C-alpha positions in Angstrom: 0.2 -0.1 0.2 1.2 3.1 -1.2 2.0 6.0 1.9 0.4 8.5 -0.3 -2.6 6.9 0.1 -2.6 6.1 4.0 -4.1 8.6 4.9 -7.4 8.0 3.2 -7.4 4.1 4.8 -6.9 5.8 7.9 -10.2 7.6 7.4 -12.1 5.4 5.1 -11.6 2.6 8.2 -12.9 5.4 10.3 -15.9 6.2 8.6 -16.3 1.9 8.2 -16.3 1.6 11.9 -18.3 4.5 13.1 -21.8 3.3 13.0 -20.4 1.9 16.1 -21.1 2.5 18.8 -25.0 4.0 18.2 -24.0 5.5 14.8 -21.0 7.5 16.5 -23.4 10.4 18.5 -21.4 9.8 22.2 -19.1 13.4 21.8 -15.8 10.7 22.9 -17.1 8.8 19.4 -17.7 12.0 16.8 -14.2 13.5 17.7 -12.4 10.6 17.3 -14.0 10.5 13.9 -13.0 14.6 13.8 -10.2 13.9 14.7 -9.2 11.1 12.1 -10.5 13.2 8.7 -8.6 17.0 10.1 -4.9 13.7 10.0 -5.8 12.9 7.2 -6.2 15.8 5.5 -3.2 16.8 7.2 -1.6 14.1 5.7 -2.9 14.4 2.2 -2.1 18.2 2.1 1.8 17.5 3.3 1.9 14.6 0.3 0.8 17.1 -2.3 3.0 19.8 -0.6 6.1 17.3 -1.1 4.5 16.2 -4.8 3.8 19.2 -6.1 0.4 18.2 -7.1 -2.6 19.9 -8.0 -5.8 19.3 -5.3 -8.3 17.3 -8.4 -11.4 18.5 -9.6 -11.1 21.9 -8.5 -12.4 24.0 -10.8 -15.6 21.3 -10.9 -16.3 22.5 -7.2 -15.4 26.3 -7.8 -18.6 26.8 -7.1 -19.9 24.7 -4.2 -16.5 25.5 -2.4 -17.7 28.8 -2.7 -21.6 28.5 -1.1 -20.3 26.4 1.1 -17.0 28.7 2.7 -19.9 31.7 2.7 -22.0 29.4 5.3 -19.4 28.9 7.4 -18.4 32.4 7.8 -21.6 33.4 8.5 -22.0 30.1 11.4 -18.6 32.0 12.7 -20.3 35.7 12.8 -23.0 34.0 14.6 -20.8 32.9 17.3 -18.8 35.8 17.1 -19.6 38.8 20.0 -18.1 40.8 17.0 -21.6 41.1 15.0 -23.9 44.4 15.5 -25.3 44.6 19.3 -29.0 44.9 16.5 -28.3 41.5 15.7 -27.7 39.3 18.8 -30.1 37.4 19.9 -32.3 39.5 23.5 -31.2 36.1 25.2 -28.2 37.8 25.8 -28.8 41.5 27.6 -32.3 39.0 29.6 -28.6 36.8 30.3 -26.5 39.9 31.7 -30.1 42.1 33.4 -30.7 39.1 36.0 -26.9 38.7 36.0 -26.2 42.3 37.0 -23.2 42.2 35.0 -22.7 43.4 31.2 -22.0 40.3 29.0 -21.3 40.1 25.3 -24.1 39.3 22.4 -24.1 37.3 19.5 -26.4 36.1 16.9 -26.0 32.4 18.3 -28.1 31.8 21.5 -26.1 28.0 22.4 -22.3 28.4 21.5 -20.7 26.0 22.9 -23.3 23.5 20.5 -22.5 25.8 17.8 -18.5 25.2 17.7 -19.4 21.6 18.3 -21.7 21.6 15.4 -19.4 23.7 13.1 -16.5 20.7 13.8 -18.9 18.2 12.9 -19.4 19.8 9.7 -16.1 20.4 8.5 -15.0 17.0 9.3 -17.6 16.3 7.2 -16.6 18.7 4.2 -12.9 16.8 4.9 -14.2 13.8 4.1 -15.6 14.8 1.1 -12.7 16.5 -0.2 -10.7 13.1 0.2 -13.3 11.4 -1.2 -13.0 13.0 -4.2 -9.6 13.5 -4.7 -8.0 9.9 -3.1 -11.3 9.0 -6.1 -10.2 9.4 -8.9 -8.3 6.5 -9.0 -10.9 4.1 -10.3 -9.5 1.4 -8.8 -8.9 2.6 -5.0 -13.0 4.5 -5.6 -14.1 0.9 -6.1 -12.1 -0.9 -3.3 -13.4 1.7 -0.9 -17.1 1.1 -1.9 -16.3 -2.2 -1.3 -15.0 -1.8 2.4 -17.6 0.6 3.2 -20.3 -1.5 2.2 -19.3 -4.5 4.0 -18.2 -3.1 7.1 -21.3 -1.3 7.1 -22.7 -4.3 6.2 -20.9 -6.4 9.4 -22.3 -3.5 11.7 -26.4 -4.1 10.2 -25.3 -7.4 11.3 -25.1 -7.3 14.5 -28.0 -5.2 15.0 -29.8 -7.9 13.4 -28.2 -10.6 15.6 -28.7 -9.0 18.8 -32.5 -7.4 18.3 -32.9 -10.7 17.1 -31.9 -12.5 19.9 -33.2 -10.2 22.5 -29.4 -9.2 24.0 -28.9 -6.0 25.5 -25.2 -5.6 25.1 -23.5 -4.4 22.0 -19.2 -4.5 23.0 -18.5 -2.8 25.8 -21.6 -0.7 26.8 -24.2 -2.6 29.6 -27.5 -2.3 28.9 -28.4 1.0 30.4 -27.3 2.7 26.8 -29.6 0.1 25.3 -32.5 1.0 27.1 -33.6 3.9 25.5 -34.4 1.7 22.0 -36.8 -0.8 24.4 -39.3 2.5 23.8 -39.8 1.0 20.4 -41.1 -2.5 21.1 -40.5 -4.6 18.0 -38.5 -2.5 15.8 -35.2 -3.1 15.4 -32.4 0.0 16.3 -29.1 -1.7 16.9 -26.6 -1.0 16.9 -28.0 3.3 16.0 -30.9 4.8 18.8 -33.3 5.2 16.4 -35.1 3.1 14.4 -35.2 5.5 11.3 -31.5 6.2 11.4 -30.8 2.8 10.9 -33.5 2.3 7.7 -31.6 5.5 6.1 -28.0 3.8 6.8 -28.8 0.5 5.8 -30.5 2.4 2.2 -27.6 3.8 1.3 -25.5 0.9 1.8 -28.4 -0.8 -0.2 -28.2 0.7 -2.4 -25.1 0.8 -2.7 -23.9 -2.8 -2.2 -26.7 -3.0 -6.1 -24.6 -0.3 -7.9 -21.6 -2.6 -7.3 -22.5 -5.3 -8.1 -23.7 -3.8 -11.4 -21.0 -2.1 -12.3 -18.8 -5.5 -11.9 -21.3 -7.7 -13.7 -21.4 -5.6 -17.0 -20.0 -6.9 -19.8 -20.6 -10.2 -19.1 -22.8 -11.0 -22.3 -24.1 -9.6 -25.6 -27.2 -9.0 -26.8 -28.1 -12.1 -28.7 -26.0 -14.3 -25.6 -28.4 -16.9 -25.0 -30.4 -17.1 -21.2 -29.1 -19.7 -19.9 -25.4 -18.6 -21.2 -26.0 -15.0 -19.5 -27.2 -17.5 -16.1 -23.9 -19.0 -16.0 -21.8 -16.1 -16.6 -24.4 -14.1 -14.1 -23.8 -17.0 -11.4 -20.1 -17.2 -12.1 -18.6 -14.3 -12.3 -21.9 -12.4 -9.0 -22.4 -15.2 -7.1 -19.6 -16.9 -6.7 -17.4 -14.3 -6.7 -19.3 -11.5 -5.0 -21.0 -12.9 -2.8 -19.9 -10.9 -0.4 -21.5 -8.0 -1.7 -24.8 -9.8 -1.9 -24.9 -11.4 1.7 -24.5 -7.1 2.2 -27.8 -6.2 0.4 -29.7 -9.5 1.5 -28.8 -7.9 5.3 -29.5 -4.1 4.4 -32.8 -5.5 3.3 -33.7 -6.9 6.1 -32.3 -4.2 8.8 -34.8 -2.4 6.4 -37.6 -3.9 6.8 -37.5 -4.7 10.9 -36.7 -0.7 11.5 -39.9 -0.7 10.6 -39.3 3.2 8.6 -42.0 4.8 7.0 -39.2 7.5 6.3 -36.8 5.2 5.4 -39.1 3.2 3.0 -40.0 5.9 1.3 -36.9 7.6 0.8 -34.8 4.2 0.2 -37.1 3.3 -2.6 -36.5 6.6 -4.4 -32.9 6.4 -3.7 -33.2 2.5 -5.7 -34.9 4.4 -8.6 -32.8 7.3 -8.7 -29.9 5.1 -9.1 -32.0 3.0 -11.7 -32.9 5.3 -14.1 -29.3 6.5 -14.1 -28.2 3.5 -14.5 -30.0 3.3 -18.1 -29.5 6.8 -19.0 -27.2 6.4 -22.3 -28.4 2.8 -23.0 -32.5 2.8 -22.6 -33.1 -0.3 -22.6 -36.8 -1.1 -24.4 -40.0 -0.8 -21.8 -40.3 -4.6 -21.9 -37.5 -5.1 -20.7 -37.8 -2.0 -18.0 -41.1 -3.7 -16.9 -39.7 -6.7 -16.3 -36.6 -5.3 -14.4 -39.5 -3.4 -12.1 -41.7 -6.5 -11.9 -38.0 -8.6 -10.4 -37.0 -5.2 -8.6 -40.7 -5.8 -6.8 -41.2 -9.7 -6.4 -37.3 -10.0 -4.3 -38.5 -7.5 -2.7 -41.9 -8.8 -1.2 -39.6 -11.6 -0.1 -37.5 -10.0 1.5 -39.7 -7.7 3.6 -43.0 -10.4 4.1 -41.4 -10.9 7.8 -42.1 -7.8 8.7 -45.0 -6.1 6.8 -48.1 -6.9 8.7 -45.6 -4.8 11.8 -44.7 -2.1 8.7 -48.8 -2.3 8.1 -49.0 -1.2 12.1 -46.6 1.5 11.9 -48.8 2.7 8.7 -51.6 3.1 10.5 -50.1 4.4 13.1 -49.4 7.4 10.9 -51.9 9.9 12.7 -50.9 10.6 16.2 -47.2 11.0 15.1 -48.1 13.0 12.5 -49.7 15.2 14.5 -46.6 15.6 17.5 -44.3 16.8 14.4 -46.0 19.2 12.7 -46.7 20.8 15.4 -42.5 20.6 15.9 -42.9 22.1 12.3 -45.1 24.8 13.2 -43.4 26.0 16.7 -40.1 25.6 14.1 -41.6 28.4 11.1 -43.1 30.7 14.2 -38.6 30.6 14.6 -38.2 31.6 11.4 -40.5 33.8 10.5 -39.1 35.3 13.9 -35.4 35.3 12.5 -35.9 34.6 8.4 -32.5 36.2 8.2 -29.7 35.8 10.9 -30.7 32.2 12.4 -30.6 31.5 15.7 -26.8 29.3 15.6 -26.2 25.8 14.0 -26.5 24.1 17.1 -28.5 26.3 19.0 -32.1 24.0 18.3 -33.0 22.8 21.5 -32.1 25.8 23.2 -33.9 28.0 20.8 -37.5 25.4 20.7 -39.1 26.8 24.2 -39.5 29.8 23.6 -41.9 29.1 20.6 -43.2 25.6 21.3 -47.0 27.1 22.5 -47.6 24.2 23.9 -45.0 23.4 26.7 -43.9 20.4 25.7 -42.4 18.6 29.2 -38.7 17.6 28.8 -36.3 19.1 25.5 -37.2 18.7 21.9 -33.8 18.3 20.3 -34.4 17.7 17.0 -37.1 19.2 14.3 -37.5 15.7 12.6 -36.9 18.1 9.5 -32.9 18.5 8.8 -33.8 21.0 5.9 -36.0 22.6 8.4 -33.7 22.8 10.9 -31.3 24.5 9.3 -32.3 27.3 7.9 -33.8 27.7 11.3 -30.6 27.8 13.1 -29.0 29.2 9.9 -31.5 31.5 8.5 -32.4 31.3 5.4 -29.5 32.7 3.3 -27.2 30.6 4.7 -29.4 27.3 4.7 -30.1 28.2 0.9 -26.5 28.2 0.5 -25.6 24.4 2.0 -28.3 22.8 0.2 -26.8 24.6 -3.1 -23.8 23.0 -2.5 -24.9 19.7 -2.2 -27.5 19.7 -4.6 -25.1 20.6 -6.8 -22.5 18.3 -6.7 -25.8 15.6 -6.0 -26.7 16.7 -9.9 -22.9 16.6 -11.2 -23.7 13.0 -9.8 -26.1 12.6 -11.6 -25.3 13.8 -15.4 -21.6 12.7 -14.7 -24.1 9.4 -15.5 -25.6 10.0 -18.0 -22.5 10.9 -19.6 -19.9 8.1 -18.5 -19.4 4.6 -20.3 -17.3 3.5 -18.1 -17.6 2.9 -13.9 -20.7 4.6 -14.5 -22.3 3.4 -11.3 -19.8 5.1 -9.1 -22.3 8.5 -10.0 -25.1 6.4 -10.2 -25.2 4.9 -7.0 -24.3 8.5 -5.5 -26.7 10.2 -7.0 -29.5 7.6 -5.6 -27.7 7.7 -2.1 -27.6 11.2 -2.4 -31.5 11.3 -3.3 -32.0 8.8 -0.1 -30.9 11.0 2.3 -31.8 14.2 0.7 -35.5 12.8 0.9 -35.1 11.8 4.5 -34.3 14.0 5.7 -36.9 16.0 4.4 -38.8 14.4 7.1 -36.3 13.1 9.6 -32.7 13.9 10.7 -30.6 11.1 9.5 -27.6 13.3 8.7 -26.9 14.8 12.3 -26.1 11.6 12.5 -22.3 11.4 12.3 -22.1 7.8 11.0 -24.8 8.6 9.2 -23.4 12.0 7.1 -19.4 11.1 7.5 -20.3 7.8 5.6 -23.4 10.4 3.4 -19.9 12.6 2.5 -17.9 9.6 1.7 -19.9 8.2 -0.8 -20.8 11.1 -2.3 -16.9 11.8 -2.8 -16.3 8.8 -4.3 -18.9 10.0 -7.1 -17.9 12.9 -7.6 -14.4 11.7 -8.4 -15.6 10.0 -11.0 -18.8 11.8 -12.9 -16.3 13.0 -14.9 -15.2 11.1 -18.3 -12.0 13.2 -18.3 -10.9 14.6 -15.7 -6.8 15.2 -13.8 -5.9 14.2 -11.1 -2.6 14.3 -9.4 0.3 12.2 -9.6 0.1 11.2 -5.6 -3.9 10.4 -5.0 -2.6 7.3 -8.3 
């Protein structure tokens, strides 16, 4: 293994292991992930300087880099006491009056949470950047996606094993932490804390597994090859050689099914549709073949999801009661946006500000808006949130375009587009991308897919 690639493999290991334990939601776990991303960035930068190498994709990423940089600059301004007093939230003046001494105000309500959230955001950006740089080598991109997909399936499989066996211990963690998962009843959450997060992670993994299998099985036969010969070649090339990906796909599908997540299932379906549409953009198969593939997909999905159909139907029947709670949170969050549409309240400040706009005086702390899109607008304000969203959407669109432009290695941008669609859609009604392990996986896959979205690009010699 080249020493130039060592930083990326260390980062890949950190991302692959981040689901254990609990999606890296604990400060120690996500801090290690952020540290790994920072060290990998330093290693990449040192190698680039020593080799006098030019970073790849800078021109193609100019717009999203500028948008992201402006969003980060605004986050820093929110945390800074150097902004005009008229921008500061009134809570700082109220705190000063209560303490009997002046306090330097800020736009942000919760400064500590803001710094923590910014560290995580920058670490995800670093993961994307490194994946885009090292992923310029298609062999390395293929290997990285394979390692991530199989490692993630191991984590999901461990969760299935523990959940179905009724065990209450994961690694060195006792049942005190896992007891929070018991409130979900028959819904599987391990190795995450929330079943919806397991569903989101497993959905992304399933899209990657299917994309890799399709990519590795292309070119096995010609259109006029006999059906029996097609089957023989498929079994020889895919079933016998790519069985880890097939097993991973089954594990991911089972994890989604046993999580019984409505949003996760819809997001996965959307991601698979985008993956399929991206893969056939160039070939444009006949309607009969398309219909046959759709029927086969539905049949396979029916077999995989059959054990949990009854439970899932029961979950769908409970949608009204849960929707009332979420809609109330959405209304309160909208009120917060109306009160400060441009300035926001500071990244990571949602739990602190929610009670100010809670019409029902909810008991306990509401930590999330159950919509990453809505929560980001609340915290950053509309302009900065649009910059952040725009950067991500631009990259996802580039992957979609790349899937239509590539002849070889088309599956890289195609699966990245599918993962982006699934994650973005799920984030509209939940908060999967606020879970460090899921956000890190999303950044890795998006970076690797983007790196292969152009049919002709220059790569730095240090990444080959």
